[in-house]
C-alpha positions in Angstrom: 36.4 5.2 53.4 36.1 1.6 54.3 34.5 0.8 50.9 37.5 2.4 49.1 39.9 0.6 51.5 38.2 -2.7 50.6 38.3 -2.1 46.8 42.0 -1.2 46.9 42.9 -4.1 49.1 41.0 -6.7 47.2 42.2 -5.4 43.7 38.7 -4.6 42.6 39.3 -1.3 40.8 38.7 -2.8 37.4 35.3 -4.1 38.6 34.6 -0.6 40.0 35.3 0.8 36.5 32.8 -1.7 35.1 30.2 -0.7 37.7 30.5 3.1 36.9 30.2 2.3 33.1 27.0 0.3 33.7 25.5 3.0 35.9 26.6 6.2 34.2 26.7 5.2 30.5 24.4 2.3 30.1 21.9 3.5 32.8 21.7 0.1 34.4 20.0 0.1 37.9 22.4 0.2 40.8 21.4 -3.2 42.2 21.8 -4.9 38.9 25.1 -3.1 38.2 26.6 -4.3 41.5 25.6 -7.8 40.6 27.1 -7.6 37.1 30.3 -5.8 38.2 31.2 -7.5 41.5 29.4 -10.8 41.1 27.3 -10.4 44.3 24.0 -8.8 45.3 24.0 -5.5 47.1 23.3 -7.3 50.4 26.2 -9.6 49.9 28.4 -6.6 49.0 27.4 -4.8 52.2 28.1 -7.9 54.2 31.6 -8.3 52.6 32.4 -4.7 53.7 31.3 -5.5 57.3 33.4 -8.7 57.3 36.4 -6.8 55.9 36.0 -4.1 58.5 35.9 -6.6 61.4 38.9 -8.4 60.0 40.9 -5.2 60.4 40.0 -4.6 64.1 42.9 -6.7 65.3 45.4 -4.8 63.2 44.0 -1.4 64.5 44.3 -2.6 68.1 47.9 -3.7 67.5 48.6 -0.4 65.9 47.5 1.3 69.1 50.2 -0.7 71.0 53.5 0.2 69.4 55.5 -1.7 72.0 54.1 -5.0 70.8 56.3 -7.0 68.5 53.2 -8.0 66.6 52.4 -4.4 65.8 55.9 -3.9 64.4 55.3 -6.8 62.0 51.6 -6.3 61.2 50.4 -4.9 57.8 47.3 -2.9 58.1 46.6 -2.7 54.4 48.0 -4.4 51.3 48.0 -2.6 47.9 48.5 -4.1 44.5 51.8 -2.2 43.9 54.6 -3.3 46.2 56.5 -0.4 47.9 59.8 -1.7 46.4 58.4 -0.9 42.9 57.9 2.8 43.6 60.7 5.0 42.4 61.5 8.7 42.3 63.5 10.9 40.0 64.6 14.5 40.0 65.2 17.0 37.2 66.7 20.5 37.4 64.2 23.0 36.0 65.6 26.4 34.8 64.2 29.3 36.7 62.4 30.8 33.7 60.7 27.5 32.9 59.6 27.1 36.5 58.1 30.7 36.4 56.4 29.8 33.1 54.9 26.6 34.5 53.5 28.4 37.5 52.0 31.1 35.3 50.6 28.4 33.0 48.7 27.0 36.0 47.6 30.5 37.2 46.2 31.5 33.8 43.6 28.8 34.2 42.2 30.5 37.3 40.2 33.6 36.6 41.2 35.4 39.8 44.9 35.0 38.9 44.7 35.3 35.1 45.7 39.0 34.8 48.8 38.5 37.0 49.8 35.4 35.0 49.4 37.3 31.7 51.7 40.0 33.0 54.3 37.4 34.0 54.1 35.6 30.7 54.4 38.7 28.6 57.5 39.7 30.7 59.1 36.3 30.1 58.6 36.3 26.3 59.6 39.9 26.1 63.2 39.1 26.8 65.2 36.9 24.4 67.1 35.3 27.3 64.0 34.2 29.2 61.6 33.5 26.3 60.5 29.8 26.2 58.0 27.5 24.7 56.0 27.0 27.9 55.1 30.7 28.1 54.0 30.8 24.4 51.8 27.7 24.8 50.2 29.2 27.9 49.3 32.3 25.9 48.0 30.1 23.1 45.7 28.4 25.6 44.3 31.9 26.6 43.6 32.7 23.0 42.0 29.3 22.4 39.6 30.0 25.3 38.6 33.3 23.6 38.3 31.5 20.2 41.1 33.7 18.8 42.5 30.8 16.7 44.9 32.8 14.5 46.5 34.4 17.6 46.7 30.9 19.2 48.5 29.5 16.1 51.0 32.4 16.2 51.9 31.6 19.8 52.2 27.9 19.1 54.4 28.6 16.0 56.7 30.6 18.2 56.7 27.8 20.8 57.5 25.2 18.1 60.5 27.2 17.0 61.8 27.3 20.6 61.1 23.6 21.4 60.1 21.4 18.6 60.0 18.4 20.9 57.4 19.7 23.3 54.4 17.3 23.0 52.0 19.8 24.5 52.7 22.3 21.7 51.8 19.7 19.1 48.7 18.7 21.1 47.5 22.4 21.2 48.2 22.8 17.5 45.7 19.9 16.9 43.3 21.3 19.4 43.2 24.7 17.7 42.4 23.1 14.4 39.7 21.0 16.0 37.9 23.8 17.7 38.3 26.2 14.7 36.6 23.6 12.5 34.0 23.0 15.1 33.2 26.7 15.4 33.1 27.5 11.7 31.6 24.2 10.4 34.4 24.0 7.9 36.7 21.0 7.3 39.9 20.7 9.3 42.6 23.0 8.1 45.9 21.1 7.6 44.4 17.7 8.2 47.6 15.8 7.4 49.6 17.9 9.9 46.9 17.6 12.5 46.9 13.8 12.3 50.7 13.7 12.4 50.8 15.9 15.5 48.2 13.7 17.3 50.2 10.5 16.5 53.3 12.1 18.0 51.3 13.1 21.1 49.9 9.5 21.5 53.4 8.1 21.1 54.4 10.3 24.1 51.2 9.6 26.1 49.1 6.7 24.9 46.5 7.3 27.6 45.4 10.8 26.4 41.8 10.1 25.5 41.1 13.5 23.9 44.0 13.0 21.5 42.4 9.7 20.4 39.0 11.4 20.0 40.5 14.2 17.8 42.4 11.7 15.7 39.2 9.7 15.1 37.4 12.8 13.9 40.3 13.7 11.6 40.4 10.2 10.2 36.7 10.1 9.4 37.0 13.4 7.6 39.9 12.0 5.6 37.7 9.0 4.6 39.0 6.4 7.0 35.9 5.3 8.8 37.4 2.0 10.1 40.6 3.6 11.5 38.4 6.4 13.0 36.3 3.8 14.8 39.5 2.2 16.1 40.8 5.5 17.6 37.4 6.4 19.0 37.1 3.1 20.8 40.5 3.8 22.4 39.2 7.2 23.6 36.0 5.6 25.0 37.9 2.8 26.7 40.1 5.5 28.5 37.2 7.7 29.4 34.0 5.6 29.3 31.8 8.2 31.0 32.5 10.9 28.4 29.3 11.2 26.5 31.0 13.6 24.0 33.1 10.6 22.8 30.0 8.5 22.5 28.4 11.2 20.4 31.5 11.3 18.2 31.2 7.5 17.8 27.6 8.0 16.6 28.9 10.5 14.0 31.4 7.9 12.8 28.7 5.3 12.5 26.7 7.8 10.4 29.7 8.4 8.2 30.0 4.7 7.7 26.3 4.3 7.0 25.9 2.0 10.0 22.4 3.3 10.6 21.4 0.7 13.2 24.4 1.2 15.5 24.1 5.0 15.1 20.4 5.0 16.0 20.9 2.8 19.0 23.6 5.1 20.4 21.7 8.3 19.6 18.6 6.9 21.3 20.6 6.4 24.4 22.3 9.8 24.3 19.0 11.8 23.7 18.2 11.0 27.4 21.5 12.4 28.6 21.6 14.7 31.6 23.9 17.0 29.6 21.5 19.3 27.6 24.0 19.9 24.8 24.6 16.1 24.3 20.8 15.4 24.4 20.0 18.2 22.0 22.7 17.1 19.5 21.5 13.4 19.7 17.9 14.4 19.0 19.0 16.6 16.1 21.0 13.8 14.5 18.0 11.5 14.9 15.7 14.0 13.2 18.2 14.4 10.4 18.8 10.7 9.9 16.0 10.2 7.2 17.4 13.0 5.1 21.0 11.6 5.5 19.8 8.1 4.4 18.0 9.5 1.4 20.4 12.1 0.1 23.7 11.3 1.8 23.7 14.8 3.3 22.4 16.4 6.4 19.4 18.8 5.8 21.5 22.0 6.0 24.1 20.5 3.5 21.2 19.5 1.2 19.8 23.1 1.2 23.2 24.6 0.6 23.8 22.2 -2.3 20.4 23.0 -3.8 21.1 26.7 -3.5 24.4 26.3 -5.2 22.8 24.4 -8.1 20.1 26.9 -8.6 22.3 30.0 -8.1 22.6 32.2 -11.2 26.4 32.3 -10.8 26.4 28.6 -11.5 25.4 29.1 -15.2 26.6 32.7 -16.0 30.0 33.6 -17.3 32.8 34.5 -14.9 32.8 38.2 -14.2 29.1 38.7 -14.9 28.0 41.5 -12.6 25.2 40.9 -10.1 21.8 42.4 -10.5 22.5 44.9 -7.8 25.8 46.1 -9.3 25.9 49.0 -11.8 26.0 47.7 -15.4 28.9 49.1 -17.6 28.6 50.0 -21.3 30.5 46.8 -22.3 28.3 44.7 -20.1 25.2 46.3 -21.7 26.5 45.4 -25.1 27.1 41.9 -23.9 23.5 41.8 -22.6 22.3 42.9 -26.0 24.2 40.1 -27.8 22.2 37.1 -29.3 21.0 34.7 -26.7 22.8 31.8 -28.5 26.2 33.6 -27.8 25.4 34.2 -24.2 24.4 30.7 -23.2 27.0 28.5 -21.5 26.8 24.8 -21.2 27.2 23.8 -17.6 30.0 21.4 -17.0 28.8 18.1 -15.7 30.6 17.1 -12.5 32.2 13.7 -12.5 30.0 11.0 -10.9 30.8 10.6 -7.2 32.9 7.6 -6.2 30.5 5.7 -4.0 32.9 2.9 -3.1 33.3 2.3 0.6 36.7 3.4 2.2 38.5 0.4 3.7 41.4 0.2 6.1 44.4 -2.1 6.1 47.7 -2.6 8.0 50.6 -4.3 6.5 54.2 -4.0 5.2 55.0 -1.7 2.2 57.1 -4.0 0.0 58.0 -1.6 -2.8 56.8 1.5 -4.7 56.5 1.7 -8.5 56.8 5.3 -9.8 57.5 4.4 -13.5 54.5 6.7 -14.6 54.8 9.8 -12.4 53.0 11.4 -10.8 51.1 8.1 -10.5 52.4 5.4 -8.2 51.6 1.8 -7.4 52.3 0.5 -3.9 52.7 -3.2 -3.2 51.6 -3.9 0.4 51.9 -7.4 2.0 49.2 -8.4 4.4 50.3 -11.8 5.7 50.7 -13.9 2.6 48.4 -11.6 0.5 49.7 -8.9 -1.8 47.7 -5.8 -2.4 48.3 -3.3 -5.3 47.3 0.2 -4.2 47.4 3.0 -6.8 47.4 6.8 -6.5 46.9 9.0 -9.5 49.2 11.7 -8.0 51.4 10.9 -5.1 52.3 14.6 -4.7 48.8 15.5 -3.6 48.0 12.3 -1.6 47.7 12.6 2.2 50.8 11.1 3.8 51.1 10.8 7.6 54.3 10.0 9.4 56.7 11.4 6.7 57.4 14.8 5.3 56.7 13.7 1.8 56.0 10.7 -0.4 59.1 8.7 -1.5 59.4 6.3 -4.4 62.3 4.7 -2.5 60.2 3.3 0.4 60.7 -0.5 1.0 59.8 -2.9 3.8 58.0 -0.3 6.0 55.1 -1.0 8.3 52.1 1.1 7.0 48.4 1.6 7.4 46.2 2.8 4.6 42.8 4.0 3.7 41.7 2.8 0.2 38.8 2.1 -2.1 38.8 -1.5 -3.3 39.0 -2.1 -7.1 39.1 -5.8 -6.8 40.1 -8.4 -4.3 43.8 -7.6 -4.5 43.9 -4.0 -5.7 42.5 -0.5 -5.0 42.9 3.3 -5.0 44.7 4.9 -2.2 43.0 7.6 -0.1 45.7 8.2 2.5 48.9 6.5 3.7 50.4 6.4 7.2 54.0 5.4 7.7 54.4 3.8 11.1 
């Protein structure tokens, strides 16, 4: 307790955060971490604690003698935040909301879950008592059971009852994140997910998990740089979360920053968390394939199977070998080979340009050739021309839909450079 008392009194909490980052994340030996974080050796730190303890003895003795005038004026401890700066506020909570909040806490405890479930169903079963809190609590239960459709239904009901509840929007994003993680498929409703997370972070800018999910959504949308920015914020808020470090390694891989990814994965493969260590080792094993083909091994196999699959070169509606062949199909089978052959359509060459990120002011939008649009964005004294072939299908965040009337708005954008002052838009965020 004296060590904690000393750290609080001497305003050394930031140094303590540095110490834990060195020990827990960077695996620096304790002796060296103390030296780097606090600027003293372990022996000096121990002596500083002893000196601090002895300096308090007089205060403790005075505290034991309340009749002394000195005791009345003495301050045993001094904290960074003055007492005058501490305030309180009260807010009247409706009875049904209070019941729902208690049930929302109880549902997280296995021994109270069944009782909480009964209470929540009772609350939402009556129109006069139904509220968003009860629905989001039930959504959390479905999320734990990986019942993603049921969770979305509860959250949709919650959103109708209270569209301003930030926790509902957070859970909406969380459901999309875990559903994609479980299935291995892309995020469903990527634009809505990112918009929900931005709203959550406007409400609580210290929610590390929201930054982490936003980062992974951005990297899937092609914005590696903006994803890295969000993930750095998550790591800064929770530096000991190795899951965030693993996500950062994934972002490095997406941006083809092989050296940074390898260094981070080498560190994580020695993690005490077996899942983190296993994932890091797997990524390191897959790295040569990713460098060579641009795909992870499983994706490479899937792509190869798709290319060699008979369905890729047969006519639509051709029955499989296991299906019974009809008379018409048999006649088709007997037709000359020249009539049956189809020429596979060559897919367009992939756009290998790197996705870049910018922040600036949207000066104007030119929609003279719809659905194409050209956006003029000012970055300091530099003007960028960003084009989209179809603004109706482009990912737009922070607005319900694209508008050709936008002027003088702060924006951030992911784009692929065409030249020094132009490019093709990937996504746009209105800030």
